[in-house]
C-alpha positions in Angstrom: 102.6 86.6 98.4 100.3 89.0 96.0 101.7 90.5 93.5 104.6 88.6 93.3 105.6 89.6 89.8 105.4 92.9 89.8 108.3 95.1 91.0 108.4 94.7 94.8 107.9 90.9 94.1 110.2 89.8 92.1 112.7 91.7 94.3 111.8 90.0 97.4 110.8 86.6 96.4 114.6 85.7 96.3 115.8 88.2 99.5 113.0 85.4 101.4 114.2 82.3 100.0 117.5 83.2 100.9 116.3 84.6 104.3 115.2 80.4 104.4 111.2 80.8 103.6 109.4 79.1 101.1 107.2 81.5 98.9 104.1 80.8 97.4 102.5 83.2 95.2 98.8 84.1 93.4 98.8 84.9 90.1 96.0 85.0 87.4 98.9 82.9 85.5 102.2 80.8 86.3 103.9 83.3 83.7 106.9 85.1 84.5 107.0 83.6 88.0 109.9 81.2 88.0 111.3 82.7 91.0 108.2 81.3 93.3 107.8 78.2 94.8 104.8 77.3 94.1 102.3 79.2 92.5 98.3 79.6 92.6 96.0 80.6 89.6 93.7 83.5 91.4 92.1 85.1 88.5 90.4 87.6 90.5 91.5 88.7 93.8 88.2 89.6 95.8 87.4 85.6 95.0 88.0 84.3 99.0 87.1 80.6 98.2 90.4 80.3 95.5 92.4 82.4 98.1 91.3 80.0 100.9 92.5 76.8 99.1 95.5 79.4 98.2 96.2 80.1 101.4 96.3 76.4 103.2 99.6 76.0 105.4 100.4 79.2 105.0 101.4 81.2 107.9 102.0 84.9 107.1 101.0 87.1 103.8 102.4 89.8 101.9 100.1 91.8 100.0 102.0 93.7 97.6 99.2 93.7 94.7 97.0 96.8 93.9 95.9 99.0 91.4 99.1 101.3 91.3 98.3 104.9 91.1 98.4 106.9 87.9 99.2 110.1 86.9 96.6 111.8 85.1 94.1 108.7 85.3 91.7 109.2 82.6 89.4 106.5 83.7 85.4 107.0 83.9 85.8 106.4 87.4 89.0 106.5 89.2 87.9 105.2 92.6 85.8 102.2 91.8 88.5 101.2 89.9 91.0 102.0 92.8 88.1 100.3 95.2 87.7 97.4 93.4 91.2 95.9 93.3 92.9 97.7 96.7 90.3 97.5 98.8 87.6 94.8 98.3 90.4 92.6 96.8 92.4 93.1 100.8 88.7 92.4 102.0 88.9 89.2 100.0 92.8 88.1 101.4 92.1 89.1 104.5 89.0 87.2 105.4 90.3 83.9 102.9 93.5 84.6 105.6 91.7 84.7 109.1 89.8 81.4 107.9 93.1 79.6 106.8 94.7 80.2 110.4 97.5 83.1 108.4 99.7 84.4 111.4 100.4 87.8 110.2 99.3 89.8 107.3 101.5 92.9 106.1 100.1 95.3 103.9 102.0 97.2 101.5 100.4 100.8 101.4 101.3 104.5 100.7 102.6 107.6 101.8 99.4 109.1 99.7 97.3 107.6 102.4 99.4 111.2 104.6 98.4 113.3 101.9 100.6 114.9 99.3 102.5 117.1 100.4 104.1 118.3 103.5 105.4 121.6 104.6 107.5 122.6 107.9 107.0 118.6 109.5 107.6 115.6 107.5 104.7 113.0 107.9 104.2 110.7 110.7 102.6 107.1 111.1 100.8 108.6 114.0 99.4 111.6 111.8 95.4 111.0 110.9 95.4 109.9 107.2 94.4 113.0 104.8 94.8 111.1 101.4 93.6 113.8 98.7 93.4 111.8 95.4 91.5 108.3 94.5 94.1 106.0 95.0 95.1 107.4 98.4 91.7 106.8 99.6 91.6 103.5 98.3 94.7 102.5 100.2 93.7 104.5 103.3 90.4 102.3 103.3 91.6 99.2 103.3 94.2 100.0 105.6 90.6 100.7 108.0 89.5 97.2 106.7 92.5 95.0 107.7 92.6 97.0 111.1 89.1 96.0 112.2 88.7 92.9 111.0 92.1 91.7 112.6 90.9 93.3 115.8 87.8 90.6 115.6 90.1 87.9 114.9 93.8 86.6 116.1 95.2 87.8 112.8 97.3 90.9 113.4 98.5 92.9 110.7 101.2 95.4 109.9 101.4 98.1 107.3 104.5 99.7 105.2 103.7 103.3 104.0 106.1 104.1 100.9 107.2 107.2 99.0 108.0 106.8 95.8 110.1 103.6 95.0 113.0 103.0 92.7 115.8 100.4 91.7 116.6 98.4 88.5 113.0 97.7 86.6 111.5 101.0 88.0 108.7 101.7 85.5 106.0 105.1 85.7 106.9 108.2 86.5 110.9 107.2 87.9 111.9 105.7 85.1 110.4 109.1 82.9 112.7 111.1 85.6 115.8 108.9 84.6 115.0 109.7 80.5 114.6 113.7 81.2 118.1 113.2 83.5 120.1 111.2 80.8 119.6 114.2 78.1 122.9 116.0 78.2 121.5 119.4 77.8 121.2 121.7 81.0 117.8 121.2 82.9 115.8 123.8 84.3 115.6 122.5 87.4 118.7 124.6 89.7 116.4 126.9 91.6 114.4 123.9 92.9 116.9 123.6 96.3 114.4 124.4 98.7 111.9 121.4 98.4 112.7 118.0 100.1 111.2 114.8 98.9 111.2 111.1 100.6 112.3 107.8 98.6 113.8 104.8 99.2 115.4 101.9 97.1 113.9 98.8 96.3 116.3 97.0 98.3 115.9 98.9 101.0 112.2 98.2 101.2 112.7 94.2 100.7 115.0 94.6 103.8 112.4 96.2 105.6 109.6 93.8 104.8 111.0 90.9 106.2 112.2 92.7 109.4 108.7 92.9 110.1 107.4 89.5 109.0 108.1 87.9 112.0 109.6 91.3 114.7 107.4 90.8 117.5 107.0 94.6 118.1 105.7 94.6 114.7 102.1 93.6 115.4 99.4 96.0 115.3 102.0 98.9 113.6 102.4 101.0 110.9 105.8 101.6 109.4 107.0 104.5 107.1 110.1 103.9 105.5 112.9 105.5 103.2 116.4 106.1 102.5 117.5 108.4 105.3 118.6 110.8 102.6 116.0 113.5 101.2 116.1 115.0 98.1 115.4 118.3 96.5 114.6 118.1 93.1 117.7 119.8 91.8 119.7 117.7 94.0 118.0 114.3 93.2 118.2 115.3 88.8 122.1 116.5 90.4 122.7 113.0 91.4 120.5 110.5 88.9 123.4 112.9 86.4 126.0 112.1 88.3 125.2 108.4 88.0 124.2 108.4 85.0 127.8 109.9 83.9 126.0 113.0 82.9 126.9 116.7 82.6 124.9 118.3 85.9 125.0 121.8 84.8 121.4 123.3 85.3 119.3 126.4 84.4 117.7 128.3 87.2 114.4 128.6 86.5 111.7 130.2 89.3 109.6 127.7 90.8 106.8 130.4 90.0 107.4 129.9 86.0 108.2 126.7 86.1 104.4 125.6 88.0 102.8 127.9 85.8 104.4 126.4 82.8 104.1 122.6 83.6 99.6 123.8 84.5 99.3 125.3 81.2 100.2 122.1 79.2 98.2 120.0 82.2 100.9 118.9 83.9 99.3 119.9 87.4 100.3 116.7 89.6 103.8 116.7 88.1 104.7 120.5 88.9 103.9 119.0 92.1 106.3 116.5 92.5 108.9 118.3 90.8 108.2 121.4 93.2 107.0 120.5 96.0 107.9 118.4 99.4 106.8 115.3 100.6 109.3 113.9 103.6 108.6 110.8 106.1 109.9 110.9 110.0 111.1 106.8 109.8 113.2 107.1 112.8 110.5 105.2 114.9 110.8 102.3 112.3 114.3 102.0 112.7 114.2 102.1 116.3 111.3 99.4 116.6 112.4 96.9 114.0 116.0 98.0 114.6 116.3 98.2 110.9 118.8 100.3 109.1 118.6 100.5 105.1 121.6 98.4 103.8 121.7 100.8 100.9 122.9 104.6 100.7 120.4 106.5 98.5 123.8 107.1 96.7 124.7 103.3 95.8 120.7 102.2 94.9 120.5 105.6 92.6 123.8 104.5 91.0 122.9 100.8 90.9 119.0 101.8 89.2 121.7 104.0 86.6 123.6 101.1 86.3 120.4 99.0 85.0 119.3 102.4 83.2 122.0 102.9 80.6 122.0 99.0 80.1 118.4 98.0 79.3 117.4 101.7 77.8 117.7 101.1 74.5 115.6 97.4 74.6 112.5 99.2 75.8 
């Protein structure tokens, strides 16, 4: 596994071990990887030789390591930064995996390969990729490379695209949303009831990854995953506030006014996330894998809220 010390990796490793797998991981250091059976030190994810050594006697690879999406990225060349890790790293890993005789590589991708927003129809795995930012483009390019190299070898691939992943230990955008929802004042999102956004709870994603690991029908497939219940911004914040035991009252500020206010303070991306839709059709995933998310969205949000309450004062 790459990315074992990350948000998804920390949840996936014990689940794999519980399912009877022995888990090895690549890491720049062994710090915080006590949950992994064996750690291979790989300082650079593009180092094919180091990766090849780490993949000796490995049957399956789950590739989680990536430069994650960053809101309002301030780097001089975001696309170059994303490509260096997300594309070149995937190229090196897939080449090393083929040389080592790995049977299957599972690549954790992003729904941003499909695009940024949906309108009348949800995104499907059959859609033509239409990434709109550097992160989505880098994930799309990595997917295409993986498909091409596997077509010329005996290694199988599985690609899993996720929407926003949340759960205990979450950081970045969802943690910021929880901090906002935790305030004991009415929030201005009561009128945002018509958009729809798909999410996935971390343990539901873990279950999907494990389901795809050896399933015969998963070979060469692209899977989209979600909890199963989509939320409007108003309903999501209400659910989070209920889980946090906070008042659910809200103010109905029109979407156009909210969008203008957020754009005025340089938060265009935030406006799109709060006011737009990004819905996923995961029925083909469920049908082919026989996968059903083990946790409801309500339970996932409650567990995340319990973690947040327990840890919000510890940083």
